[in-house]
C-alpha positions in Angstrom: 65.6 128.6 103.9 62.3 128.6 102.1 60.2 131.6 101.5 56.5 132.0 101.0 53.1 131.8 102.7 53.7 128.5 104.6 57.0 129.7 106.0 55.4 133.0 107.0 52.5 131.2 108.7 54.9 129.1 110.7 56.9 132.1 111.8 53.6 133.9 112.8 52.4 130.8 114.7 55.8 130.6 116.5 55.7 134.3 117.5 52.1 134.1 118.6 52.7 131.1 120.8 55.9 132.5 122.3 54.2 135.8 123.2 51.1 134.1 124.6 53.3 132.1 127.0 54.9 135.2 128.5 53.8 136.4 131.9 52.1 139.8 131.8 55.1 141.3 133.6 57.6 139.8 131.1 55.5 140.9 128.1 55.2 144.5 129.5 59.0 144.5 129.9 59.5 143.3 126.3 57.0 145.9 125.1 58.9 148.6 126.9 62.2 147.5 125.5 60.7 147.3 122.1 60.3 151.1 122.2 64.1 151.3 122.1 64.7 148.3 119.9 61.6 148.0 117.8 60.3 145.0 116.1 60.4 141.3 116.5 63.0 139.2 114.7 64.3 135.7 114.4 68.0 134.9 114.6 70.0 131.8 114.5 71.0 130.7 118.0 74.6 131.6 118.7 75.1 128.4 120.7 73.1 126.0 118.4 73.0 127.1 114.8 70.2 124.7 113.8 67.9 126.5 116.3 66.2 129.9 115.9 65.5 132.4 118.6 62.5 134.8 118.5 63.8 138.2 119.8 61.4 140.9 121.0 62.6 144.1 122.5 66.1 142.6 122.5 65.0 139.7 124.7 64.8 136.0 123.4 61.2 135.0 124.0 60.9 131.7 122.0 62.9 128.9 120.4 62.4 126.6 117.5 64.4 125.0 114.7 65.0 126.2 111.1 63.8 122.8 110.0 60.4 123.4 111.6 60.1 126.9 110.0 61.2 125.6 106.6 59.1 122.4 106.3 56.7 122.2 109.3 58.0 118.8 110.4 60.8 118.3 113.0 60.7 120.2 116.3 57.6 122.4 116.9 58.1 125.7 118.6 58.6 126.0 122.4 55.9 127.7 124.3 57.9 130.6 125.6 61.5 131.0 126.6 61.7 127.9 128.9 63.5 125.9 126.3 66.1 128.5 125.6 68.5 127.2 128.2 68.1 123.4 127.6 70.9 121.3 126.3 
């Protein structure tokens, strides 16, 4: 995994797009859960290790690939959690 400003910018873009795609009700739920489990984190998907899940308040709210976060090419982020359950 790379580190630096470009990586950080892609993670930020990924998080912003995922949060923007949430319904107001889902975002309120995540914000409430975030009071118990603070912060937003990215984790490798348990099912697909090449994929990354954005977790907010303990809830997966977005999906992208490590390749996208590392180099900006490959698969762009999903807009929200809809892609989480795709094969």
